C-alpha positions as CSV (number, residue, x, y, z in Angstrom):
1,M,0.0,0.0,0.0
2,P,1.3,3.5,-0.8
3,H,0.0,5.1,2.3
4,S,-0.7,4.0,5.9
5,F,-2.5,5.8,8.7
6,N,-1.3,6.3,12.2
7,E,-4.5,6.7,14.3
8,S,-3.0,6.6,17.8
9,H,-4.7,9.9,18.6
10,K,-8.1,9.2,17.1
11,G,-10.1,12.3,16.2
12,K,-7.2,14.7,16.6
13,D,-3.9,13.7,15.1
14,V,-4.3,11.4,12.1
15,V,-0.9,11.1,10.4
16,M,-0.6,9.9,6.8
17,I,2.7,8.3,6.1
18,N,3.9,8.2,2.5
19,T,6.0,5.0,1.9
20,L,7.1,6.1,-1.6
21,S,10.6,7.3,-1.2
22,T,12.3,7.6,-4.6
23,N,11.7,9.3,-7.9
24,A,11.3,6.0,-9.6
25,E,8.7,4.7,-7.1
26,I,6.6,7.9,-7.2
27,I,6.8,8.2,-11.0
28,A,5.7,4.6,-11.4
29,Q,2.8,4.8,-9.1
30,E,1.5,8.1,-10.5
31,A,1.7,6.6,-14.0
32,L,-0.7,3.8,-12.9
33,Y,-3.5,6.1,-11.8
34,T,-3.1,9.6,-13.4
35,S,-5.4,10.7,-16.2
36,G,-2.6,10.8,-18.8
37,L,-3.3,14.4,-19.7
38,Y,0.0,15.8,-18.6
39,P,3.5,15.3,-20.2
40,K,5.6,14.3,-17.2
41,R,9.1,15.4,-16.4
42,P,11.5,12.6,-15.2
43,L,11.6,13.7,-11.6
44,A,9.2,13.7,-8.6
45,I,9.0,17.0,-6.6
46,V,8.5,16.5,-2.9
47,R,9.6,19.7,-1.2
48,G,10.1,23.4,-2.0
49,E,11.6,26.4,-0.3
50,G,11.8,29.9,-1.9
51,A,12.9,29.5,-5.5
52,R,14.2,25.9,-5.0
53,L,12.6,22.6,-5.4
54,Y,13.8,19.2,-4.2
55,D,13.0,15.8,-5.8
56,A,12.5,12.5,-4.0
57,D,16.2,11.5,-4.6
58,G,17.4,14.7,-2.8
59,R,18.5,16.7,-5.8
60,V,17.9,20.4,-5.8
61,Y,16.6,22.5,-8.7
62,I,16.2,26.2,-9.3
63,D,12.5,26.7,-10.2
64,C,11.9,28.7,-13.3
65,V,8.5,27.0,-13.8
66,G,7.2,28.8,-10.7
67,G,4.0,26.7,-10.5
68,Q,3.3,27.9,-14.1
69,G,3.0,31.4,-12.6
70,A,1.3,30.5,-9.3
71,A,4.5,30.7,-7.2
72,N,5.4,34.4,-7.4
73,L,6.3,34.3,-3.7
74,G,8.2,31.0,-4.0
75,H,7.5,27.9,-2.1
76,C,6.4,27.7,1.5
77,H,6.7,31.4,2.3
78,P,6.5,31.6,6.1
79,A,3.8,34.2,6.1
80,I,1.6,32.1,3.8
81,V,2.2,28.9,5.7
82,A,1.3,30.6,9.0
83,A,-1.9,32.2,7.5
84,I,-3.1,28.8,6.1
85,R,-2.3,27.0,9.3
86,E,-4.1,29.5,11.5
87,Q,-7.2,29.7,9.2
88,A,-7.4,25.9,8.8
89,E,-7.8,25.6,12.6
90,R,-10.7,28.1,12.6
91,L,-12.8,27.8,9.4
92,I,-12.1,26.3,6.0
93,S,-15.4,26.3,4.0
94,C,-18.0,29.1,3.9
95,P,-19.9,29.7,0.7
96,E,-20.5,33.3,-0.2
97,I,-24.2,33.2,0.7
98,F,-22.8,33.8,4.2
99,P,-20.7,36.9,4.8
100,N,-17.3,36.0,6.3
101,D,-14.8,38.2,8.2
102,V,-11.7,37.0,6.3
103,R,-13.4,37.4,2.9
104,A,-14.7,40.8,3.8
105,A,-11.3,42.0,4.9
106,Y,-9.6,40.6,1.7
107,L,-12.2,42.1,-0.7
108,A,-11.5,45.5,0.9
109,E,-7.7,45.1,0.8
110,L,-7.7,43.9,-2.8
111,A,-10.0,46.7,-3.9
112,A,-7.7,49.2,-2.3
113,V,-4.7,48.2,-4.5
114,V,-6.6,47.8,-7.8
115,P,-6.1,51.0,-9.8
116,F,-9.8,51.7,-10.3
117,P,-12.9,51.5,-8.1
118,S,-14.3,48.0,-8.2
119,R,-16.4,45.1,-7.1
120,I,-14.9,41.7,-7.0
121,F,-16.1,38.1,-7.8
122,L,-14.0,35.4,-6.2
123,C,-13.5,31.9,-7.7
124,N,-10.9,29.2,-7.9
125,S,-8.7,29.4,-11.0
126,G,-7.8,31.4,-14.0
127,A,-10.1,29.5,-16.4
128,E,-13.0,30.0,-14.0
129,A,-12.3,33.7,-13.8
130,V,-12.2,34.0,-17.6
131,E,-15.5,32.1,-17.9
132,A,-17.1,34.4,-15.3
133,A,-15.8,37.6,-17.1
134,L,-17.2,36.4,-20.4
135,K,-20.6,35.7,-18.8
136,F,-20.6,39.1,-17.1
137,A,-19.7,40.8,-20.4
138,R,-22.7,39.2,-22.1
139,L,-24.9,40.0,-19.2
140,L,-24.0,43.6,-18.9
141,T,-24.1,44.4,-22.6
142,G,-26.8,42.1,-23.9
143,R,-24.4,41.2,-26.8
144,P,-22.9,37.8,-27.7
145,G,-19.7,38.7,-29.5
146,V,-16.1,38.4,-28.1
147,V,-12.9,39.4,-29.9
148,A,-9.7,37.8,-28.7
149,T,-6.2,37.7,-30.2
150,M,-4.1,35.3,-32.2
151,R,-1.6,33.5,-30.0
152,G,-3.7,34.4,-27.0
153,F,-4.3,31.8,-24.2
154,H,-7.1,32.1,-21.7
155,G,-7.7,28.6,-20.4
156,R,-9.2,25.2,-21.5
157,T,-12.8,25.3,-20.3
158,M,-15.3,25.8,-23.1
159,G,-15.7,29.6,-23.0
160,A,-12.0,30.2,-22.2
161,L,-11.0,27.7,-24.9
162,S,-13.2,29.6,-27.4
163,A,-11.1,32.7,-26.7
164,T,-7.8,30.7,-26.9
165,W,-6.1,30.7,-30.3
166,E,-3.9,27.6,-30.5
167,S,-5.4,24.9,-32.7
168,K,-4.0,22.0,-30.7
169,Y,-6.1,23.0,-27.7
170,R,-9.2,23.8,-29.7
171,E,-9.6,21.2,-32.5
172,P,-10.4,18.1,-30.4
173,F,-13.4,19.9,-28.8
174,L,-15.0,21.6,-31.8
175,P,-17.6,23.1,-32.1
176,L,-16.8,25.6,-29.4
177,V,-18.9,28.5,-28.1
178,P,-20.1,30.6,-31.0
179,E,-19.5,34.4,-31.6
180,F,-15.8,34.4,-30.9
181,S,-13.3,35.8,-33.3
182,H,-9.5,36.4,-33.3
183,V,-7.3,39.3,-34.6
184,P,-3.6,39.7,-34.7
185,Y,-2.1,40.9,-31.4
186,G,-0.8,44.4,-31.8
187,N,-2.8,45.2,-34.9
188,V,-5.1,48.1,-34.0
189,E,-6.8,48.4,-37.4
190,A,-7.7,44.7,-37.4
191,L,-9.3,45.0,-34.0
192,R,-11.2,48.1,-35.1
193,A,-12.6,46.2,-38.1
194,A,-13.6,43.2,-36.0
195,I,-15.7,45.1,-33.5
196,G,-19.3,45.5,-34.4
197,P,-22.7,46.4,-32.8
198,Q,-23.0,42.8,-31.4
199,T,-19.5,42.8,-29.8
200,A,-19.8,42.4,-26.0
201,A,-16.1,42.4,-25.2
202,V,-12.5,42.3,-26.2
203,L,-10.4,39.9,-24.2
204,I,-6.6,40.5,-24.2
205,E,-3.4,39.9,-22.3
206,P,-0.9,42.7,-21.5
207,V,1.8,40.2,-22.2
208,Q,1.1,37.0,-24.2
209,G,2.6,34.3,-22.0
210,E,1.7,30.9,-23.5
211,G,1.8,32.6,-26.9
212,G,5.5,33.2,-26.9
213,V,6.2,35.8,-24.2
214,R,5.1,38.8,-26.3
215,P,4.6,42.2,-24.5
216,A,2.0,44.5,-25.9
217,P,3.6,47.1,-28.3
218,P,3.8,50.6,-26.8
219,G,0.5,52.4,-26.9
220,Y,-1.4,49.3,-28.1
221,L,-3.5,48.7,-25.0
222,A,-4.5,52.3,-24.7
223,E,-5.7,52.3,-28.3
224,V,-7.6,49.1,-27.6
225,A,-9.3,50.7,-24.7
226,T,-10.2,53.8,-26.8
227,I,-11.8,51.6,-29.5
228,C,-13.7,49.6,-26.9
229,A,-15.1,52.7,-25.3
230,A,-16.2,54.2,-28.6
231,N,-18.2,51.1,-29.5
232,G,-19.8,50.3,-26.1
233,T,-17.6,47.2,-26.0
234,L,-16.2,46.0,-22.6
235,L,-12.4,45.6,-22.2
236,L,-11.4,42.4,-20.3
237,V,-7.8,42.3,-19.4
238,D,-6.5,38.8,-18.6
239,E,-3.8,39.1,-15.9
240,V,-3.9,35.5,-14.8
241,Q,-0.1,35.2,-15.5
242,T,1.0,38.8,-15.4
243,G,-0.7,39.9,-12.1
244,F,0.8,40.3,-8.7
245,G,4.2,41.6,-9.4
246,R,5.3,39.4,-12.3
247,T,6.0,42.2,-14.8
248,G,7.5,44.7,-12.3
249,K,4.2,46.3,-11.3
250,L,1.5,44.8,-9.0
251,F,-0.7,44.7,-12.1
252,A,0.6,44.9,-15.7
253,I,-2.1,47.4,-16.7
254,E,-0.1,49.9,-14.6
255,H,2.6,50.0,-17.3
256,S,0.1,51.4,-19.8
257,G,-2.3,53.3,-17.5
258,V,-5.3,51.4,-19.1
259,T,-8.5,51.1,-17.0
260,P,-10.3,47.9,-18.1
261,D,-14.0,47.1,-17.4
262,M,-12.8,43.8,-15.9
263,L,-9.4,42.7,-14.6
264,I,-9.0,38.9,-14.5
265,L,-6.7,37.5,-11.8
266,A,-5.6,34.1,-10.5
267,K,-2.4,32.0,-10.3
268,S,-0.3,33.9,-7.6
269,I,-3.3,35.8,-6.1
270,A,-3.1,33.4,-3.1
271,A,0.6,32.4,-3.4
272,G,-0.2,28.9,-4.7
273,V,-3.5,28.2,-3.1
274,P,-6.2,27.8,-5.8
275,M,-8.0,31.1,-6.3
276,G,-9.2,33.4,-9.0
277,A,-11.0,36.7,-9.2
278,V,-12.8,39.0,-11.6
279,V,-12.4,42.7,-10.6
280,I,-15.3,44.6,-12.2
281,H,-15.3,48.4,-12.6
282,E,-17.6,50.0,-10.1
283,R,-19.4,51.8,-12.9
284,H,-21.2,48.5,-13.8
285,G,-22.7,48.3,-10.4
286,A,-23.7,45.1,-8.5
287,L,-24.6,42.1,-10.7
288,P,-28.0,40.5,-10.4
289,P,-28.1,37.9,-7.6
290,G,-28.1,34.3,-8.8
291,T,-26.7,35.0,-12.3
292,H,-23.4,33.3,-11.4
293,G,-21.7,31.6,-8.4
294,S,-19.1,29.3,-7.0
295,T,-19.3,26.7,-4.2
296,F,-15.6,27.3,-3.2
297,G,-15.1,30.8,-4.4
298,G,-14.0,33.2,-1.7
299,N,-13.6,30.4,0.9
300,P,-11.9,31.5,4.1
301,L,-8.8,29.4,3.6
302,A,-8.0,30.9,0.2
303,C,-8.9,34.4,1.4
304,A,-6.5,34.0,4.4
305,A,-3.7,33.0,2.0
306,A,-4.5,35.8,-0.4
307,R,-4.5,38.4,2.4
308,A,-1.1,37.2,3.6
309,A,0.2,37.2,0.0
310,L,-1.0,40.7,-0.7
311,H,0.7,41.9,2.5
312,V,4.0,40.3,1.4
313,Y,3.7,41.8,-2.1
314,Q,3.5,45.2,-0.5
315,S,5.7,45.0,2.5
316,E,8.6,43.2,0.8
317,R,8.2,45.4,-2.4
318,I,7.9,42.3,-4.6
319,P,7.0,44.1,-7.8
320,E,10.1,46.3,-7.4
321,Q,12.2,43.3,-6.9
322,A,10.8,41.7,-10.1
323,A,11.5,44.9,-12.1
324,A,15.1,45.0,-11.0
325,K,15.8,41.3,-11.3
326,G,13.9,41.1,-14.6
327,A,15.9,44.0,-16.1
328,W,19.1,42.3,-15.1
329,L,18.1,38.9,-16.5
330,L,16.9,40.2,-19.8
331,Q,20.0,42.3,-20.4
332,T,22.4,39.5,-19.3
333,L,20.7,37.0,-21.6
334,R,20.8,39.4,-24.5
335,D,24.5,40.2,-23.8
336,L,25.3,36.5,-24.3
337,R,24.5,36.8,-28.0
338,L,23.9,33.1,-28.3
339,P,23.8,32.1,-32.0
340,S,20.9,29.6,-31.3
341,V,18.7,32.4,-29.9
342,R,16.7,34.6,-32.2
343,E,15.4,37.0,-29.6
344,V,15.2,37.6,-25.9
345,R,12.0,39.4,-24.8
346,G,9.8,39.9,-21.8
347,L,8.7,42.2,-19.0
348,G,9.8,41.9,-15.4
349,L,10.4,38.3,-14.5
350,L,8.3,37.0,-17.4
351,V,11.1,36.1,-19.8
352,G,11.2,34.3,-23.1
353,L,14.1,33.2,-25.3
354,E,12.9,32.5,-28.9
355,L,15.2,29.8,-30.3
356,K,16.0,29.0,-33.9
357,S,14.7,25.5,-33.3
358,R,12.3,23.7,-30.9
359,S,12.6,24.5,-27.2
360,Q,11.9,21.1,-25.7
361,P,15.5,19.7,-26.1
362,A,16.9,22.7,-24.3
363,I,14.3,22.4,-21.5
364,A,15.2,18.7,-21.0
365,A,18.9,19.5,-21.0
366,L,18.4,22.2,-18.4
367,I,17.1,19.6,-15.9
368,D,20.5,18.0,-15.9
369,H,21.9,21.5,-15.0
370,G,19.5,21.8,-12.1
371,V,17.1,24.3,-13.7
372,L,13.4,23.7,-14.4
373,A,11.9,25.8,-17.2
374,L,8.8,26.0,-19.5
375,P,8.0,26.2,-23.2
376,A,5.8,29.0,-24.6
377,G,4.9,27.7,-28.0
378,P,7.2,25.3,-30.0
379,N,10.4,27.3,-30.0
380,V,10.3,29.7,-27.0
381,L,12.0,28.8,-23.7
382,R,10.0,30.6,-21.0
383,L,11.4,31.5,-17.5
384,L,8.9,32.1,-14.7
385,P,11.0,32.1,-11.5
386,P,9.5,33.1,-8.2
387,L,9.9,36.8,-7.8
388,V,11.8,36.2,-4.5
389,I,14.6,34.3,-6.3
390,E,18.1,35.2,-5.0
391,Q,20.5,36.9,-7.4
392,A,23.0,34.0,-7.0
393,D,20.3,31.6,-8.3
394,L,19.5,33.9,-11.2
395,E,23.2,33.8,-12.1
396,R,23.2,30.0,-12.0
397,V,20.2,30.0,-14.4
398,V,22.1,32.2,-16.9
399,T,25.2,29.9,-16.6
400,A,23.0,26.8,-17.2
401,I,21.3,28.4,-20.2
402,E,24.6,29.5,-21.7
403,A,26.0,26.0,-21.3
404,V,22.9,24.3,-22.8
405,L,22.5,26.6,-25.7
406,S,26.2,26.9,-26.5
407,T,27.0,23.2,-26.5
408,E,24.1,21.8,-28.5
409,E,23.3,22.8,-32.1
410,R,19.7,24.1,-32.2
C-alpha cells in the first residue's frame, strides 16, 4: 500500500505516512493512476523552499517554472504557511451566501490596491475567472460577440478555450462557443474592423505568455481601450499570469495606465492556493443575484492565504524586486549573444528566449543542469522564476542556459 495511517490519537492527530521514497517509485505509481493528460518530467518533486525545489532523490533545482505562474512568492513562504495553518484551525469552508470576516477583509484590501474603483467576484482558478468575465460581459451588454487575439491563451474550459487561439487546444473539442473571433495581437486596425454592434467584449493579455512571451507594443493597450469605449464594448484584461508583481508592477495594466472594465486574476493571487478573481469596474454596479456563483469561491482558507500574500507583495516590495531582477536577467541573456537564440524578450520576470529550433530539447537539458523551465509555444524557452529568487540563483540560471544553448546545435 502506498500510504498508511497512524491513528494513535483518534479524532485529533491522524498522520498519513507516505512510503514512496524515490523518484522511480513515485513516477511509477503516479503513472498507474493519473489521467494521462500531462506530459511528465522525469523527476518527482516532494519539497520546496523559496525558489528551489527538491526531488525525492534529494536533488535540488532552481525553479523557473514557478508553478506555471502560481508561485510568485516562492514555495512555503513563512507568512503564507502561517496564515493557512491559522485559518485551517478556525474555518475552511464558507460559501458566499454567508458573509465572512476574512473574505470581507480581503475584498476591501484587494479593492484598495486595484487602480480603479471596483467590485470583485472570487472563484478558484484562471479559467473560472475568464469564464465568469465572459458571462458578465454578455450579461452587462446584452451582446454575444467576443474578440480575442491570435496566440492568446485564456484557459481550457469551453468559453475560455473559445477565446484561446492555439489549434492543438481547440480542435479536439469543436464546435466551441459561437460568436468568438480572433485578430492579430498588436494590430489596432484589425481590431477596429472586428468590433461591431454585437461585440460584447475584447479579451486581451498585457503580455502574451503561452503565446510566446510577447509584451504588448507601446500604446497598443491604450488604443484598444479607446476603440472599446467608442463602441460600447467592454475591455477584459487577462492578468492571470502577469498579475501580482510578475511584470514589475503589481498589475501589468499599470505600465500602460489602461483602465479595463474587468481585470481577470488568478495564479499567484493566493501564493499557490487555488484562487481566481474578476475585478469589475464599479461603474457597472452590482450584478443580479443568482446569475453566477461558485461553491468554493471566496472560501476563508484561500482568502487568508490571499490576504497574507497581498501583505507580502506590498511589505517586501515584490514588484520592485521583479522589475530590477527582470531587467538584469533580460539584459544579461541578451548580452550572451547566443547564436541559437533569435530574440530575448519579456517584461519583469516573465522572460522568453525565442530559439531557432524547438525549445523542448533545451528544457530537457536544463534539468541536468538543475534548472526547471517551461515552453511558450514550440520554439520559445520561458522563464517564470519566483519573484523572491536570489541573485545568485539567477546567475546560476544564466550559466546553465549558456551551457545548454552553446554546446548543443539548435
